[in-house]
SEPAVEX-79734 format. One line per field, with one value per atom (N, C-alpha, C): residue number from 1; x, y, z. Coordinates in Angstrom, 2 decimals, decimal comma. Atoms other than C-alpha are relative to their C-alpha. Example, Ala and Ser with C-alpha at 12.3 -4.5 7.8 and 13.67 -1.06 7.14 Angstrom:
guba	1/1/1/2/2/2
X	0,89/12,30/0,90/-0,82/13,67/-0,77
Y	-1,19/-4,50/1,20/-1,19/-1,06/1,09
Z	0,00/7,80/0,00/-0,06/7,14/0,73
end
This chain:
guba	1/1/1/2/2/2/3/3/3/4/4/4/5/5/5/6/6/6/7/7/7/8/8/8/9/9/9/10/10/10/11/11/11/12/12/12/13/13/13/14/14/14/15/15/15/16/16/16/17/17/17/18/18/18/19/19/19/20/20/20/21/21/21/22/22/22/23/23/23/24/24/24/25/25/25/26/26/26/27/27/27/28/28/28/29/29/29/30/30/30/31/31/31/32/32/32/33/33/33/34/34/34/35/35/35/36/36/36/37/37/37/38/38/38/39/39/39/40/40/40/41/41/41/42/42/42/43/43/43/44/44/44/45/45/45/46/46/46/47/47/47/48/48/48/49/49/49/50/50/50/51/51/51/52/52/52/53/53/53/54/54/54/55/55/55/56/56/56/57/57/57/58/58/58/59/59/59/60/60/60/61/61/61/62/62/62/63/63/63/64/64/64/65/65/65/66/66/66/67/67/67/68/68/68/69/69/69/70/70/70/71/71/71/72/72/72/73/73/73/74/74/74/75/75/75/76/76/76/77/77/77/78/78/78/79/79/79/80/80/80/81/81/81/82/82/82/83/83/83/84/84/84/85/85/85/86/86/86/87/87/87/88/88/88/89/89/89/90/90/90/91/91/91/92/92/92/93/93/93/94/94/94/95/95/95/96/96/96/97/97/97/98/98/98/99/99/99/100/100/100/101/101/101/102/102/102/103/103/103/104/104/104/105/105/105/106/106/106/107/107/107/108/108/108/109/109/109/110/110/110/111/111/111/112/112/112/113/113/113/114/114/114/115/115/115/116/116/116/117/117/117/118/118/118/119/119/119/120/120/120/121/121/121/122/122/122/123/123/123/124/124/124/125/125/125/126/126/126/127/127/127/128/128/128/129/129/129/130/130/130/131/131/131/132/132/132/133/133/133/134/134/134/135/135/135/136/136/136/137/137/137/138/138/138/139/139/139/140/140/140/141/141/141/142/142/142/143/143/143/144/144/144/145/145/145/146/146/146/147/147/147/148/148/148/149/149/149/150/150/150/151/151/151/152/152/152/153/153/153/154/154/154/155/155/155/156/156/156/157/157/157/158/158/158/159/159/159/160/160/160/161/161/161/162/162/162/163/163/163/164/164/164/165/165/165/166/166/166/167/167/167/168/168/168/169/169/169/170/170/170/171/171/171/172/172/172/173/173/173/174/174/174/175/175/175/176/176/176/177/177/177/178/178/178/179/179/179/180/180/180/181/181/181/182/182/182/183/183/183/184/184/184/185/185/185/186/186/186/187/187/187/188/188/188/189/189/189/190/190/190/191/191/191/192/192/192/193/193/193/194/194/194/195/195/195/196/196/196/197/197/197/198/198/198/199/199/199/200/200/200/201/201/201/202/202/202/203/203/203/204/204/204/205/205/205/206/206/206/207/207/207/208/208/208/209/209/209/210/210/210/211/211/211/212/212/212/213/213/213/214/214/214/215/215/215/216/216/216/217/217/217/218/218/218/219/219/219/220/220/220/221/221/221/222/222/222/223/223/223/224/224/224/225/225/225/226/226/226/227/227/227/228/228/228/229/229/229/230/230/230/231/231/231/232/232/232/233/233/233/234/234/234/235/235/235/236/236/236/237/237/237/238/238/238/239/239/239/240/240/240/241/241/241/242/242/242/243/243/243/244/244/244/245/245/245/246/246/246/247/247/247/248/248/248/249/249/249/250/250/250/251/251/251/252/252/252/253/253/253/254/254/254/255/255/255/256/256/256/257/257/257/258/258/258/259/259/259/260/260/260/261/261/261/262/262/262
X	0,71/-0,44/0,30/-0,02/-0,44/-1,16/1,27/-2,55/-0,40/0,63/-4,65/0,89/-1,21/-2,71/-0,25/-0,17/-3,62/0,86/-0,98/-1,35/1,22/-1,25/1,88/0,11/1,14/-1,31/0,76/-1,17/1,49/0,55/-0,68/4,06/-0,68/0,76/2,31/0,74/-0,53/3,36/-0,79/0,58/2,55/-0,11/0,44/0,96/-0,63/0,57/0,37/-1,43/1,44/-3,08/-0,31/0,54/-5,04/-1,26/0,94/-7,30/-0,37/0,11/-8,82/0,91/-0,90/-6,94/-0,17/0,03/-6,08/-0,05/0,35/-6,84/1,28/-1,07/-3,40/0,56/-0,55/-2,26/1,49/-1,40/1,17/0,85/-1,12/4,44/0,41/-0,96/6,18/1,18/-1,30/9,81/0,57/-0,62/11,78/-0,95/1,11/9,69/-0,79/1,17/7,36/-0,69/0,82/4,90/0,50/-0,57/6,06/-1,20/0,79/3,18/0,45/-0,33/3,47/-0,83/0,62/2,56/-1,29/1,46/-1,12/-1,24/0,72/-2,44/-1,19/1,02/-5,93/-0,03/0,17/-6,61/-0,81/0,89/-8,80/0,88/-0,75/-7,61/-1,18/1,10/-10,03/0,71/-0,62/-8,62/-1,08/0,96/-12,22/-0,98/1,63/-15,55/0,37/-0,33/-15,98/0,17/-0,62/-14,23/-0,87/0,93/-16,27/0,96/-0,87/-14,63/-0,43/0,79/-16,93/0,60/-0,28/-14,86/0,89/-0,64/-13,67/1,52/-1,53/-9,86/0,69/-0,51/-7,08/1,09/-1,26/-5,16/-1,01/0,60/-6,64/1,18/-0,93/-4,72/-0,91/1,02/-6,43/1,01/-0,33/-5,61/0,73/-0,70/-2,98/-1,05/0,66/-4,65/-1,45/1,56/-8,13/-0,79/0,78/-8,50/0,43/-0,37/-8,44/0,50/-0,62/-6,91/-1,29/0,87/-10,15/-0,30/0,48/-10,92/1,26/-0,83/-7,56/-0,23/-0,27/-8,07/-1,45/1,14/-11,71/0,59/-0,13/-9,98/1,03/-0,40/-7,68/-0,52/0,73/-10,21/-0,96/0,33/-11,29/1,47/-1,00/-7,77/0,42/-0,71/-6,73/1,33/-0,71/-3,48/-0,23/-0,04/-3,40/0,92/-0,95/-1,53/-0,12/0,32/-1,27/0,63/-0,62/-1,09/0,00/-0,50/0,75/0,72/-1,05/2,42/0,92/-1,30/6,02/0,37/-0,74/7,14/-0,90/0,86/4,17/-0,72/0,46/3,03/-1,54/1,47/-1,10/-0,36/0,29/-2,42/-1,20/0,74/-5,07/0,31/-0,12/-3,32/0,56/-0,12/-3,09/1,59/-1,54/0,97/0,45/-0,50/0,91/0,56/-0,67/2,09/1,38/-1,60/5,30/0,82/-0,90/6,65/0,07/-0,50/8,79/-0,31/0,42/7,74/1,27/-1,13/11,53/-0,07/0,02/10,49/-0,79/1,18/7,37/0,26/-0,37/7,67/-1,22/1,09/5,22/-0,90/0,99/1,89/0,33/0,05/1,53/-1,10/1,35/-1,83/-1,18/1,04/-3,92/-0,33/0,42/-5,80/0,63/-0,55/-3,62/1,19/-0,96/-0,90/1,41/-1,12/2,83/1,10/-1,00/5,86/1,04/-1,06/8,67/1,20/-1,11/12,06/0,86/-0,21/13,11/1,64/-1,73/17,11/0,04/-0,01/16,22/-0,59/0,44/16,30/-0,09/-0,10/17,40/-1,58/1,11/13,64/-1,09/1,26/11,44/0,32/0,13/13,04/-0,84/0,45/11,87/-1,81/1,41/8,38/-0,54/0,46/7,83/0,37/-0,21/9,24/-1,21/1,14/6,25/-1,34/1,09/4,16/-0,08/-0,15/5,10/-0,06/0,64/4,94/-1,51/1,57/1,32/-0,79/0,72/0,53/0,58/-0,21/2,46/-0,77/0,93/0,51/-1,33/1,51/-2,76/0,07/0,13/-1,82/0,24/-0,14/-1,01/1,28/-0,55/0,96/1,27/-1,13/2,82/-0,23/0,24/3,17/0,17/0,12/2,29/0,49/-0,55/4,47/-0,23/0,32/3,08/0,96/-1,17/4,93/1,26/-1,28/8,00/0,86/-0,42/9,14/0,14/-0,21/9,51/0,81/-1,16/12,55/-0,25/0,33/10,90/-1,36/1,19/8,42/0,64/-0,45/8,61/-0,69/0,47/8,71/0,81/-0,34/10,35/1,40/-1,67/13,86/0,50/-0,70/16,72/0,09/-0,39/16,23/0,45/-0,37/18,07/-0,30/0,30/17,69/0,87/-0,72/20,36/-0,55/0,99/18,25/-1,13/1,28/15,10/0,67/-0,52/17,27/0,13/-0,34/18,42/-1,25/1,58/15,04/-1,14/1,24/13,06/0,72/-0,37/15,56/-0,08/0,41/15,26/-1,58/1,01/11,71/-0,27/0,05/11,84/0,74/-0,62/14,24/-0,30/1,02/11,98/-1,10/1,13/9,20/0,70/-0,88/11,60/0,47/-0,51/12,84/-1,11/1,39/9,25/-0,58/0,62/8,50/-0,90/1,26/6,20/0,83/-0,49/6,59/-0,28/0,32/6,79/0,02/0,13/5,91/0,52/-0,51/7,57/-1,19/0,98/4,97/0,45/-0,63/5,40/1,55/-1,44/9,08/0,46/-0,70/9,51/1,52/-1,37/12,81/1,06/-1,41/14,72/-0,31/0,45/12,95/1,14/-1,47/16,52/0,51/-0,70/17,88/-0,40/0,55/15,47/-1,05/0,42/13,64/0,23/-0,50/15,75/-0,21/0,70/14,61/-1,36/1,53/11,00/-0,75/0,54/8,92/-1,48/1,05/6,07/0,10/0,17/5,09/-1,41/1,30/2,25/-0,18/-0,04/1,52/-1,20/1,08/-0,87/-0,07/-0,10/-1,61/1,03/-0,68/1,13/-0,39/0,57/-1,00/-0,19/0,39/-2,39/1,24/-1,20/1,19/0,96/-1,16/2,61/1,48/-1,38/5,04/0,26/0,33/3,87/1,50/-0,99/6,97/1,14/-1,06/9,08/0,09/0,26/7,63/0,32/-0,57/8,91/1,22/-1,05/11,86/-0,84/0,44/9,50/-1,02/0,28/7,78/0,81/-1,14/10,83/0,77/-0,49/11,77/-1,14/0,87/8,76/-0,88/0,38/7,31/-1,41/1,02/3,62/-0,01/0,25/2,70/-1,66/1,40/-0,72/-0,11/-0,01/-1,66/-1,40/1,47/-4,92/0,31/0,11/-5,91/-1,29/0,85/-8,39/-1,19/0,57/-9,10/-0,56/0,10/-8,90/-0,94/1,16/-11,79/1,11/-0,42/-10,94/0,79/-0,37/-10,70/1,10/-1,27/-7,89/1,30/-1,08/-5,44/0,01/-0,40/-6,07/0,45/-1,05/-4,92/1,52/-1,51/-1,77/0,46/-0,09/-1,91/0,06/0,08/-2,81/1,53/-0,95/0,18/1,15/-1,28/2,67/-0,02/0,51/0,99/-0,08/0,42/0,11/-1,26/1,13/-2,53/-0,70/0,75/-4,94/-1,38/1,24/-7,90/-0,40/0,47/-9,89/-0,96/0,78/-10,73/-0,61/0,12/-12,12/0,85/-0,99/-10,12/0,02/0,17/-11,56/0,37/-0,49/-10,58/-0,99/1,21/-14,07/0,28/0,07/-15,35/-0,02/0,22/-16,03/1,50/-1,37/-13,46/-0,64/0,63/-13,81/1,77/-1,32/-10,84/0,33/-0,67/-8,94/-0,45
Y	0,12/-1,96/-1,22/1,38/-4,60/-0,89/1,00/-7,47/-1,01/1,04/-9,75/-1,08/1,13/-12,50/-0,99/1,01/-14,51/0,39/-0,58/-12,61/0,42/-0,31/-12,16/1,65/-0,11/7,88/1,25/-1,14/22,37/0,05/-0,39/22,92/1,26/-0,75/25,20/0,68/-0,99/28,24/-0,25/0,73/26,60/0,72/-0,80/28,60/-0,96/0,45/27,75/-0,32/-0,09/26,16/0,44/-0,35/27,74/-0,60/0,63/25,60/-0,01/0,05/24,88/-0,94/0,57/23,24/-1,50/1,70/19,68/-0,52/-0,32/20,46/0,27/-1,00/21,83/-1,33/0,80/20,09/-0,22/0,12/20,23/1,42/-1,24/22,45/0,47/-0,46/24,47/0,11/-0,84/24,80/-0,42/-0,06/25,37/0,10/0,01/24,42/-0,66/1,50/21,68/-0,04/0,59/20,49/-0,88/0,90/18,94/-0,42/0,75/16,90/-0,25/0,59/16,76/-1,06/0,82/13,85/0,07/-0,14/13,36/0,81/-0,54/15,15/-0,84/0,91/13,80/-0,45/0,01/12,30/-0,81/1,07/10,59/-0,46/0,59/8,08/-0,81/0,44/7,55/-0,20/0,12/5,45/-0,43/0,51/4,32/0,75/-0,70/5,68/1,62/-1,43/9,74/0,15/-0,33/11,51/0,94/-0,95/13,23/0,77/-0,82/16,22/0,42/-0,28/16,74/-0,51/0,85/14,61/1,19/-1,29/17,30/-0,39/0,21/16,44/0,90/-1,28/18,75/-0,61/0,60/16,09/-1,10/1,17/13,82/-0,41/0,80/10,91/-0,45/0,57/10,26/-0,37/0,36/8,62/0,84/-0,73/10,67/0,17/0,11/9,23/0,62/-0,03/9,14/1,43/-0,80/12,33/1,22/-1,23/15,80/1,10/-1,32/19,20/0,67/-0,59/20,38/-0,46/0,44/17,89/0,67/-0,27/18,75/1,74/-1,35/22,48/0,15/-0,21/22,23/-0,39/0,56/20,56/0,96/-1,21/23,18/1,40/-1,15/25,74/-0,03/0,36/23,76/0,11/-0,02/24,43/-1,50/1,68/20,62/-0,02/0,82/19,33/-1,00/1,20/16,70/-1,03/0,70/13,66/-0,71/0,65/11,92/-1,27/1,37/8,03/-0,46/0,29/6,80/-1,63/1,17/3,05/0,09/-0,32/3,24/-1,24/1,41/-0,52/-1,15/1,05/-2,18/0,78/-0,76/-1,65/-0,76/0,15/-1,63/0,22/0,12/-2,71/0,99/-0,80/-0,17/1,57/-1,27/3,06/0,47/-0,45/5,11/0,14/0,21/5,00/-1,49/1,13/1,23/-0,48/0,39/0,59/0,52/-0,74/2,81/-0,87/1,09/-0,17/-1,32/1,08/-2,78/-1,28/1,64/-6,40/-0,46/0,63/-6,83/0,61/-0,64/-4,38/-1,18/0,84/-6,70/-1,48/1,15/-9,40/-0,61/0,71/-11,71/1,25/-0,45/-10,74/0,31/-0,30/-8,91/-0,47/0,54/-10,60/0,74/-1,31/-7,48/-0,42/0,08/-8,27/0,94/-0,97/-6,69/1,03/-0,70/-5,52/-1,22/0,89/-6,94/0,81/-0,55/-6,27/0,77/-0,30/-4,08/-0,39/0,57/-4,60/1,44/-1,29/-1,58/0,27/-0,40/-2,12/0,77/-0,46/-0,92/1,48/-1,47/2,65/1,04/-0,63/3,86/-0,05/0,13/2,65/0,74/-0,36/3,47/1,28/-1,86/7,17/0,77/-0,78/8,77/0,06/0,01/7,26/0,37/-0,68/7,85/1,58/-1,85/11,62/0,21/-0,45/11,94/-0,14/0,40/10,32/1,19/-0,60/12,60/1,38/-1,27/15,59/0,09/-0,15/14,87/0,47/-0,32/15,05/1,48/-1,24/18,50/0,88/-0,76/19,80/0,08/0,17/18,77/0,90/-0,85/20,73/-0,93/0,70/18,16/0,29/-0,35/18,81/-0,92/1,25/15,37/-1,02/1,57/11,73/-0,91/1,20/8,42/-1,02/0,95/6,15/-1,46/1,38/2,35/-0,96/1,34/-1,03/0,24/-0,13/0,11/-1,02/1,04/-2,73/-1,46/1,06/-5,29/-1,00/1,01/-6,81/-0,84/1,29/-8,80/-0,71/0,87/-10,25/-0,65/0,56/-12,80/0,94/-1,09/-10,20/-0,73/0,30/-12,46/0,51/-0,57/-10,46/-0,14/0,31/-11,07/1,31/-0,92/-7,74/-0,12/-0,09/-6,76/1,05/-1,05/-4,39/1,18/-1,52/-1,79/0,38/-0,57/-2,00/0,68/-0,85/-1,04/1,24/-1,34/1,59/0,91/-1,02/3,21/0,25/-0,22/3,02/0,88/-0,95/4,51/1,64/-1,51/7,44/0,84/-0,60/7,89/0,64/-0,54/8,43/1,18/-0,85/10,47/1,73/-1,03/12,78/0,53/-0,86/13,08/0,91/-1,13/14,51/0,98/-1,26/16,80/1,32/-0,92/18,27/0,69/-0,79/18,98/0,63/-0,92/20,94/-0,82/0,80/17,80/-0,49/0,75/16,10/-1,32/0,94/12,55/-0,99/0,67/9,50/-1,28/1,48/5,96/-0,50/1,10/3,20/-1,13/1,16/0,50/-0,17/0,38/-1,01/0,47/-0,20/-0,94/-0,31/0,49/-2,78/1,31/-0,71/0,13/1,51/-1,55/3,21/0,85/-0,79/3,87/0,48/-0,35/4,29/1,09/-0,89/6,23/1,19/-1,13/8,38/1,40/-1,41/11,33/0,42/-0,14/10,84/0,27/-0,33/11,28/0,72/-1,26/13,77/-0,51/0,88/11,22/-1,03/1,31/7,76/-0,30/0,44/5,68/-1,51/1,22/2,42/-0,89/1,03/-0,45/-1,29/1,24/-2,78/-0,01/0,20/-2,22/-0,56/0,71/-2,97/-1,21/1,78/-6,40/-0,82/0,98/-7,49/0,42/-0,19/-6,01/1,31/-0,55/-3,62/1,67/-1,74/0,00/0,91/-0,74/0,67/0,20/0,10/0,32/1,45/-1,45/3,64/1,25/-0,95/5,52/1,18/-0,75/7,12/1,13/-1,18/9,14/1,18/-0,97/10,34/0,92/-0,87/11,44/0,98/-0,81/13,12/1,08/-0,91/15,11/0,26/0,35/13,52/-0,74/0,33/12,43/-1,71/1,44/8,42/0,09/0,36/7,81/-1,24/1,69/4,57/-0,42/0,76/1,97/-1,00/1,40/-0,95/-0,22/0,66/-3,10/-1,07/1,29/-5,86/0,07/-0,34/-4,46/0,87/-0,93/-2,88/1,27/-1,05/0,64/-0,27/0,66/-0,72/-0,45/0,97/-2,85/0,96/-0,56/-0,13/1,53/-1,38/3,21/0,67/-0,18/3,47/0,13/0,15/2,56/1,11/-1,16/5,03/1,21/-1,18/7,83/0,24/-0,12/7,00/0,47/-0,21/6,70/1,19/-1,04/9,80/-0,18/0,11/8,26/0,45/-0,27/9,23/-1,14/1,10/6,29/-0,25/0,39/5,00/-1,16/1,19/1,98/0,54/-0,05/1,67/-1,55/1,06/-1,01/-0,04/0,25/-2,66/0,87/-0,95/-0,83/1,53/-1,06/2,30/1,04/-0,89/4,07/1,39/-1,12/6,90/-0,14/0,10/5,24/-0,34/0,13/5,50/0,34/0,06/5,18/0,43/-0,56/7,63/-0,39/-0,09/7,20/1,40
Z	-1,25/4,93/0,41/-0,50/7,42/-0,12/0,20/6,75/1,11/-1,43/8,85/0,08/-0,06/10,28/-1,03/0,78/7,56/-1,13/1,06/5,18/0,74/-0,57/7,80/-0,33/-0,17/1,80/-1,52/0,11/-4,99/1,20/-1,29/-2,30/0,39/-0,50/-0,24/1,15/-1,18/2,06/1,29/-1,53/5,36/0,94/-1,02/7,70/1,65/-1,17/11,43/0,44/-0,01/12,11/1,45/-1,54/14,95/0,09/-0,34/16,38/1,40/-1,21/19,68/0,60/-0,69/22,71/-0,25/-0,14/22,11/-1,59/1,42/18,15/-0,72/0,67/17,17/-0,96/0,84/13,92/-0,20/0,01/14,65/-0,10/0,12/14,56/-1,55/0,91/11,82/0,28/-0,47/11,31/-1,58/1,22/8,14/-1,46/0,79/5,19/-0,31/0,10/5,68/1,57/-1,37/8,40/0,87/-0,94/11,28/1,05/-1,24/13,51/1,00/-1,19/17,12/0,46/-0,50/19,06/0,73/-0,49/20,13/-1,09/0,73/17,15/-0,36/0,30/16,08/-1,36/1,91/12,42/-0,38/0,88/9,92/-0,88/1,26/7,43/-0,48/0,58/4,80/-1,38/1,44/1,55/-0,83/0,96/0,35/0,08/0,10/-0,62/0,09/-0,06/-0,93/1,23/-1,36/1,65/0,31/-0,88/4,21/0,60/-0,75/5,13/1,18/-1,67/8,20/1,39/-1,39/10,64/0,54/-1,03/13,64/0,37/-0,34/13,41/-0,59/0,65/12,21/-1,06/0,87/10,03/-0,57/0,75/7,21/-0,84/1,14/5,11/-0,85/1,27/2,01/-1,32/1,37/-1,67/-0,57/1,02/-3,76/-1,32/0,88/-6,53/-0,25/-0,17/-5,95/0,13/-0,42/-4,60/-0,71/0,97/-6,42/0,93/-0,82/-5,34/0,67/-0,80/-4,79/1,56/-1,48/-1,88/0,79/-0,85/-0,54/0,50/-0,18/-0,69/0,96/-0,87/0,99/1,57/-1,10/3,86/0,39/-0,51/4,02/0,36/-0,88/4,24/1,37/-1,37/7,37/0,91/-0,99/8,89/-0,20/-0,20/8,13/-0,68/1,08/7,04/-0,42/0,72/4,33/-0,44/0,79/3,71/-1,12/1,73/0,23/0,23/-0,17/0,74/-1,45/1,25/-2,03/0,25/-0,16/-2,36/-0,75/0,75/-3,08/0,10/-0,31/-2,00/-0,90/0,89/-4,15/-1,46/1,25/-7,74/0,15/0,20/-8,25/-1,23/1,37/-11,29/-0,56/0,02/-11,09/0,01/-0,27/-10,74/-1,72/1,50/-14,13/-0,65/0,77/-14,34/0,17/-0,23/-13,90/-1,07/1,25/-17,63/0,20/0,44/-16,82/0,80/-1,02/-13,97/-1,20/0,71/-16,22/0,77/-0,77/-15,45/0,79/-0,55/-14,37/1,60/-1,20/-11,27/0,92/-0,40/-10,47/1,00/-0,65/-7,85/0,52/-0,67/-5,54/0,40/-0,63/-4,73/1,50/-1,77/-1,01/0,76/-0,68/-0,16/-0,31/0,50/-2,03/-1,48/1,59/-5,63/-0,42/0,97/-8,28/0,34/-0,49/-6,17/0,30/-0,23/-6,15/0,44/-0,58/-4,41/-1,15/1,07/-6,19/0,36/-0,26/-6,47/0,26/-0,61/-4,48/-0,36/0,57/-5,35/-1,42/1,44/-8,83/0,18/-0,05/-7,98/-1,19/1,09/-11,54/-0,70/0,33/-12,39/0,68/-0,98/-9,29/0,43/-0,19/-8,89/-0,57/0,73/-11,52/0,30/-0,23/-11,12/1,51/-1,10/-7,34/0,23/0,05/-7,93/-0,94/0,53/-10,47/0,84/-0,78/-7,92/1,33/-0,93/-5,27/-0,71/1,08/-8,02/0,25/0,00/-8,07/1,37/-1,44/-4,31/0,19/0,07/-4,37/-0,93/0,97/-7,27/0,48/-0,67/-5,77/1,26/-1,38/-2,64/1,30/-1,27/-0,25/1,04/-0,92/3,00/0,41/-0,44/3,62/-0,96/0,56/2,05/0,78/-0,78/3,56/-1,31/1,12/1,53/0,49/-0,32/1,96/-0,67/0,47/1,77/0,17/-0,08/3,10/0,72/-0,34/4,49/-0,50/0,48/1,92/0,11/-0,47/3,04/0,91/-1,16/5,76/-0,61/0,75/3,24/-1,12/1,08/0,55/-1,58/1,45/-2,64/-1,43/1,03/-4,84/-0,51/0,37/-4,58/1,18/-1,18/-2,23/0,63/-0,84/-0,16/1,04/-1,39/2,58/0,65/-0,67/5,34/-0,42/0,54/3,80/-1,32/1,18/0,43/0,60/-0,60/2,67/0,61/-0,60/4,40/-0,93/1,14/1,11/-0,74/1,05/-0,67/0,83/-0,85/2,21/0,49/-0,19/2,55/-1,09/1,19/-1,22/0,10/0,36/-0,80/0,90/-0,59/2,14/-0,75/0,62/0,30/-1,34/1,08/-2,65/0,57/-0,61/-0,47/0,43/-1,15/1,57/-1,46/0,91/-1,81/-0,70/0,70/-2,79/1,11/-1,18/0,63/0,83/-0,54/1,94/1,09/-0,89/5,02/-0,40/0,70/4,79/1,67/-0,98/7,23/-0,26/-0,04/8,04/0,38/0,04/7,38/0,49/-0,76/9,75/0,05/0,14/9,39/1,49/-1,10/13,01/0,39/-0,07/13,06/-0,35/0,18/11,60/0,25/-0,73/13,39/0,45/-0,51/15,11/-1,13/0,96/11,78/-0,72/1,06/10,20/0,65/-0,65/12,82/-0,72/0,31/11,87/-1,37/1,57/7,79/0,13/0,03/8,80/0,89/-0,79/10,03/0,99/-0,80/11,49/-0,23/0,36/11,59/-0,20/-0,02/10,57/0,19/-0,36/12,05/0,13/0,07/11,82/0,94/-0,53/14,49/1,21/-0,83/16,80/1,79/-0,89/19,60/0,45/-0,15/18,76/0,01/0,14/18,10/1,00/-0,80/21,25/-0,51/0,45/19,39/0,15/-0,15/20,12/0,70/-0,44/22,28/-0,88/1,03/19,21/-0,60/0,72/18,13/0,86/-0,98/21,19/-0,60/0,77/19,03/-0,49/0,53/17,24/1,16/-1,37/20,48/0,49/-0,77/22,16/-1,00/0,85/18,95/-0,42/0,18/19,24/-1,52/1,15/16,07/0,24/-0,08/15,68/-0,24/0,43/15,45/-0,16/0,52/13,60/-0,17/-0,04/14,61/-0,09/-0,21/14,01/0,36/-0,40/15,19/-0,83/0,64/13,32/0,88/-0,51/15,39/1,51/-1,53/19,23/0,23/-0,57/20,83/0,58/-0,70/22,01/1,57/-1,46/25,58/0,41/0,25/24,81/-0,31/0,37/23,48/0,18/-0,05/24,05/1,63/-1,18/27,92/-0,47/0,38/26,47/-0,94/0,78/23,67/0,67/-0,53/25,55/0,84/-1,01/27,95/-1,06/0,70/25,03/-0,88/0,97/23,28/-1,49/1,52/20,07/-0,52/0,56/17,74/-0,32/0,48/17,71/-0,06/0,12/16,56/-0,50/0,89/15,48/-1,23/1,42/11,94/-0,60/0,53/9,71/-0,96/0,76/7,16/-1,42/1,10/4,13/0,09/-0,11/5,72/-0,47/0,27/5,17/0,48/-0,93/6,93/1,62/-1,74/10,46/0,31/-0,71/12,86/1,64/-1,11/16,49/0,99/-0,44/18,36/1,22/-1,81/21,80/0,39
end
């Protein structure tokens, strides 16, 4: 996730959702879900998931939420995205002890989190494959891999743009091999190289930092951009979001139930 200025988400037989106008969860093509621009969404990573928000797409924590929660959302014709951190280690996750200390870098600004040495795909590939297997087994439709721009941060490792491209494509391939859609999280500078590898984008605070135009390649490719702001009121970004066809809303940093959509 982007931080506040202080510190620089069972493979299913997917069927098209039939919803009211303006609430289409996106298109189907091939063997996985492909959301279209403008689809509404809810992003909740803390607290008990409120399945009653009237939107066709949910993004929830892959570890914390059960297959029963995913099934309940599917029963309401929602698509469900599995939030995972793929670029940073989190000390509270059940698989935390499986990461050798050699791949753990500096903290990323959040308690209990440290950047990963994404060059070590020999170590990280099976760990991430197991996590994405978990998403599939719980019935998720897609994966939101977080912390996908370590090369632009002080990770403790000499990561390059090429390292990041290689790793991000690996994560996308792991998801696609399991029939799941996958989103590119932030990593704006590499969108031109990666838009073909990902099915949608997830962005934090592009309006606050004047970066939303960088997401146009996804919209041009008919791929959704799920966007949140934390500090700007909706009257400061919603008009531009509608013009750009972003799926935008205002959230609080804890990413609980509350939302104010454009």
